[in-house]
N, C-alpha and C positions, 0 to 999 in steps of 0.2 A: 504494500500500500504506499502511496506517495504522501510523505509527510511534509512539513514546512521545512525541515532541514533534512531530506532524505539522504539515505547512503543506499546507492543502487547495486544489486547484484547483477551484472550483465554479463553477456557472453560476447567477446570481442572476436570474431573469427571462429565461428564454430565449424568443424571439419569433421568429416567421418573419421573415426579412429579404427585401429585394429580391433576386431570382433574378440571379445574375451571367450574363454572355454566355457563358460556356463551357457547353457542354451537359453535363447531368449533375450539376451542383454545386448542393449545398443548404447554406443557411447558417442559422445559429441565432445571433442577437445578444445579448449580455449586457453588463452594466457591471461594473467591478471593486468588490467589496465585501471588506473584509479585518477580522478580529476573532480574539480568543482563542477564540471559539465561535461558533456560528450566531446566538446571542442578540446578542452584542456586535459583530457585522460591521457596518462603516460603509464607506460609499463614500469610496475614496481613503486610507483608513487604511494604516499601514505599520509595520513592525517598529520598536521604540523602547526605550530605558531609561527606567524610569519610577520616582521617588521616591515612597516611601509610608512611613507609619509603621506598626511593629508593635510592640505592648506599649510605646508611647512611644519607640521606637528608629527613626530614620530610615533606612530600607534603600533599596537600588537594586535593581530587579528588571528584567531583560530580558524584554520582551513580545514575543514571537517570534509575530506575528500570522498567523493562517490566512488563506487565501485561497479564495474559493469561485466556482466557475462553476457556476451553477445554471440547468437547463433545465426545460421543462415536457414530459414525455412521457406518453404515454397507453398504457393496457394493456387487453387483452381486448376482447371484441365489444361492450361498453358503454363503451369508451374511458375507463377510470378512470385518473384523474391521480395521479401519484405522483412524488415527489421522490427522486433518488438522487444520489450521488457519483460523478462520473465520474473513474476513477483509473487513472493511467498506470501505477501500481505493483502492479495486481492484475489479474486476468482473467476473473472471474465477474460476472454480473449476478444480484444479489439484491434483492428489495423487501420492504418491511415488510407483513405480512399483517394484514387487519382483526381477526384473532383473536389477535394478539401480546399475551401475557398482561402484558407491562409497560406497556401503554397504559392510560391512565386519561383518560377524557372529562373536559373542564373544566380540567384543569391547563395550565399555560403554561410548562412547562420544555422547553427545546428544545437543551440541551448534547448534543454528540456523545458526550462522555465522561461517564458518570454517575458519581456519588459511589457508592462501594461499601463495604459494612460488612465486618466480619471474615469474614463467611461467602462473600463473594465476589457476593453479590446486589446489585442496584441498591437505594440507599436510598430512593428514592421514584419513583413512576410519573410519567409524562408524556404530554402529549397528542400521540398520533401523528397527528392529523388535520391538523396544521400543515402538512406536507409531503405528506400523503395516504397512504392504505393501499390494499391491493388485496385485493378480495373474491373470491377464485378461485370462490366457489360462484355467483356472479352472472353470471360470464362464461361463456357456452355454447361458447366456442372453446378454453377452457383445458383441458388435457390433462396428467394427472398421470403422472410416471414411476414413482411408488411407490418412489422412492429418498431417502434421507436426505441433508441439506445440513447441514453445520456448518462455521463459519469464526470464527477469532477473531483479534483484532490486538493489536499490542503496547500499545495505550491501554487495554486491558481491554474494549473493546465486542466483541461478538460477535453471531452470528446462527445460528438453528438452524430447520431447517424441512424442506420437501420440494422436489425437482426437479420441473419440469414445462415446457411450452413453450405459447405462446399468440402472439398478435397485439401488436407493439410499434410505436407510431407516434412519431416526432419531427416536430412540424410536419406537413408534407404528406408526409414520408417514412414509408413503412409496411412493415414486415418481418413476413412471417407465420411461424408456428412458429418462433418465436425461443426458444431454451433459456434458463431462468433458474429461480432459487430464490425460494419464498415463504417467509418467515421467521415463524413462529408464536410465536417467542421471540427477543427482541432488545432489547439495552439502548441502542440508537441510534435516534435519530428519523427517520433516512433510510437507504435502501439504498445499493448501490454498483454502479456501472457499471464494471467492469474492462475496459480495452483493452490489456493486456500480452500477453506472450508466453503461449502455450497451455500451455507447461511450467510456468506458474505457476497455472494452473487447480487448484482445489483437488481435482478429481477425478484429477489426475496427481501433482501435488506433495505432497499431503496424504493420498492414500488409505491406508485401514487395511491393516494387514499381510495381513489375509485377502482383501482385495480387489484385484482386479487394475487398476493405473492405468491409465488413458486420457484423452485429450483429446477436446474436442467443439468445434463451430464457436462461439466467442464472437462479441461484437458485431462487431468489425472483419472477422473470418473470415466471418461470415454476409454482410456487406455485400460481400465479393468473391465468394462462392459464388453469390450472387443477381444479380450482374452490376451492382451499382451502382458498385463500384471494381474495377479490374482487377488490383490488387495490394494486399497487406495492408501499407500504409504510411500513414504520417500526418506531418505537419508541424507543428513547434510554433514559433509567434512570440508570445514573452510581452510584447514591446514594451519601451519605456523605462520607468523607475520612475514618471515623472510622469504616464504615459498611463493612460486608464481604460478601456482595452480591449486584447485580444490576440486570436489566433486559433488554431484546431487545425483542419487541413484533412486530411480523408481521401481517400487515393487519389491525391494529387497533390502538385505544388510550386507555390508562387507566386514567380516570379522577381523580383517586385517587392520582396519583403520581405528580400532580402540584397544585399550588395555582393561583386562578384567572382564566383568560382566556388565550388560546393560541393565539398568534399573528402570522400571516403568513407573510413571506418575499420572494421575489423572489430569486432563485439561479443565481449567476453572472456567465457569460461565457465570460472570458477574452480572450479566444481564438476563439472568433467566425469567424475569418478569416480563420481558419483551420479546425473547427469542428462546425457542425450545431447545436448540442446540448451540454450542460454542460457535463463536464466530473469529476469534483470535487465538492464537497459540499461547495461552497464558496458563501457568503453573504456579504452585504455591513455592515460595522461597522461604526456607524454615530458619536458615542461619547463614550468616557471613563472618568469617573470621580471617585474621591475619597472624600468620605464624603462631596458630594456636590461641590467640586472643579473640574473644567473641566481640563483633562490632554490631551485629544484629540480634536482638534479644526476641523480639516480637515478628511473627511470620507476616510476609505481605505477598501480593500477587504480583508476578514478574512476567512481562511480555518478552518471549523470546523472538528477537527481530533481526534476521539475518540482513536486513538492509541498512541497519544503523552502525556506524563504525565504533563510536564511543557507547558507553553504558551510562544510564541514567539510574540514580538511587536515591532513596530518602535523604534529607540533609542530615539526619542523625548518624547515619552509616558514613556518609561523606566527611563529616566533622570528626568522628572517631577515627577514621582511617587517616587523616591529615594528622591528627594529634599522636596516633600510634607511629607513624612513619615518621614523625618529626619534621614536616614540611614547614618551609617558610614561604610567606606570601610575598610576591613581587608586584608593588604598585605599577611598575613600568609595563609588566606583562599582564597583569589583572589576573593573576593565577597562583596557584602553589607550585613551586618549582623544586627540582632536586637535580644532582648530576645524573646523568642519563644512565650510567652504569652502576648506581648506588644500590639498587636494589634487584640486581640481575640473580641472585641466588636466594631470593624471597618469594613467597606466594600467599595467594588469597584462597581460601576454600569456601566454595558456595554449595549448600546442602539443600537437596531436594528430597523430603522424605528420608529413604535411606541411601540416596545418590550424593556422592562427594566429589565435587569437581574441583581439581586443584588447577588455579590460574595464575601463571607467572605475574609477578607484581609488575614486570616490565611491559605487561600489555596494556597497562592503564596510564602509561606515560607516552607523551607525544613530543616529538623533537621541535626544537626552535630555529628557525632560519632568518637571516637578517635580510635588509633591502637588497643585498647583492646576490641572495640566493644561497649564502653559505650557511652550513648546518653547525649549530653551536652544540658543545657537549652538555649544555643544561637542557633538561626537558621540564614540560609542564604536566601536572597531574590531570589526567583525562577522565576523572569519575566525576560525572555532572550531577548536581543537586536537582532533583525534580519530585514532584508529587506522585507521577507514575514511574514505577519501576520498569525500566526497559533494558535489558541485556542485550547488546549489540555484538559486533564483530570482537571487541576486545574480550569479552567472556566466550562467545561461541567457538573462537579459534581453539580454545583449549579443550573443547567438548566434541564427542561425537553424538549427533543428534538424531532420533528416528522418529518421523511424525506420522502418527498413525491417525489418519482423517476418519477412517470408518469406525473405530472404537473411542475415539477422542481421547487418546493417551499420547504421552511422549516418553520415550526412552532415552536414558543419557548414560554416557560413559565418558572417561576421560580419554582424550584423543592420543592416538599412537603416532608419534613423529620419528620413530626408528626406521631402520632400514626394512624390518620385516612389514612396515605399511604399504610396500610396493609389492608383496606377495599376495595378489588378491585372493580373497576367501569369500565369494559371493554366494549367498543362498537367499533363493526366492521364499518371500513370506506368504503363506497360504492362509494361516489363522493368526496365531499368537506369534509374536516375535521371538525368534530362536535366540537362546542365550539370554534371556531377559527375565528379571524376576522383580518382585516388589519387595525383597529381603535386603539385607545389607550390601552395599557395593564392595566388590572385590577389585575395584580399579586402584591403580596405584599412581603416585604423581607422574604428571607428564613432563616434568622437568628433569633434564638429563636423558639418559638412554632408555628407549622403552622396550618392552618384551613383547614377543608374538602374542596376539590375541587368543583367546580360547576359542577352538573351531566347535560348531554345532551344526545340527541339522534341523530341518524345520519338521514340523508335525503335520502340515497340511495348510491350511489358509493363506467518495463513495457517493453514490448520489443516486438520482431517480434513473428510471430505466423504462423497459418495454411493457408491452400489455399482454394480450391473449396468450395463455399458457400452451395451449395445444399445439398450435404451430411450431413452436420451439422445442417442445418436449417430445415431439412425434417425429422429429427431423431425420430419422432413419438410423440405419447401423452402420459401423465401420467394418473394415475387413481384415483386421490385424489377426494373425495366427500366433501360435508359439507362445504360449504363457511364460512369463518370467519377469524380467525387469528392464527398465528403460533408464539409462545412466547419462547424466551430463558431467564430464569431467573437466575441470579447467580453472581458471583464475578466478580470483575474489576482487569484486568491486564494491560493495557497500549496501543500499536499502532495498533494492529490487534487484531480481536477476533479469538480465536483458537477453533476449533470445531473438534471432532473426527467422522469421517464418518465410 
């Protein structure tokens, strides 16, 4: 889901990779690119504090870099290439139409967030051809539902158009009759492929009062119904900060990517009075400690957001962490600071039920660069005070997280960064997650060398939108065979995942 300060998980150059030995597995490889916008994204960039002059006064600004997973997808009978953002925080697929009124051929503007004037319109047009558009009139297989689509995000980007269904391909994977929206008005240069809960689909969560809310088969649900995966589940491995790749595995678990056992906890639904099912990946955070000293005494609800680079925590936790670490406040920078290597051998522990995730303290520090672009050996503390607890990349990089959207559960373990993490041990999930329990975690610290993961075998198993449910829900079946998994392996970019359809 796009937020006011989003970190985007995108795929920058998704290419078919070598097929793994596990039947039914499909991979898309990509590299890590980060930037404050698509224009500025660079390989290996990271969040940092940057000095700059404003009206002759030198100031320091936190540059919270976005991360992009960009893949090449094809749409329609004529395989039109379109770039989209694969987002774990939303649930609809929409693409930019060739008739988007905000597009202007020949311009080179690619920012995801457009400058807006007082009327709320974009201040300039941009080149939609950079990531591709979809011309539904040239695809003989496109069928319109004649229902309206509209969504708007916290960063003021929006999309308006019509729902329909057509063939969608990613590499060698082809899904027929996939429901998606085509936007003829949008101030974003690329669309979105949402893979979240069905209750977050705009047809359900944002239906107009005169409309009957309903859900439909979004991308992961379609993979399941068509038999490519057995369960609506995916595993997230962001890898350590210095790595240039990560992975999303649909339908299965890779035991090589974590240490010890996965521990399963329920997804919390704080909006149960409005929604019957959870709509965000929120779980109970029971404890936070630093080197054995407790910082959080009362449990809180935490959102796991793979699209946010920094983590947001209650002020009581941040204050306790600052005091325990002995950080000093810099008026010049406007943040607590320390030498970048001061806490390299220290760690925080986040506890969810019986799952204990060890996070290197260095994950929560961001580097400082001056106006010349030179990097300082001083870092700023990147744990942000907030009323809502959001655990972003700084936390998620230390964990292997399995999102079970069918059973509304999340399984966690400490991520494996050792050489054994390259020895794929992928198992398709058919019912319960293999090697997962609600008991005490056997995971060890992911600081230092990691051991090979335990092997196991499976036992079996936002805004307003469209109208009439039947035309979208009855839009046909796909043609995927070979049950198993679908994987996207690649680089890390921030608040949403970026795919090219």
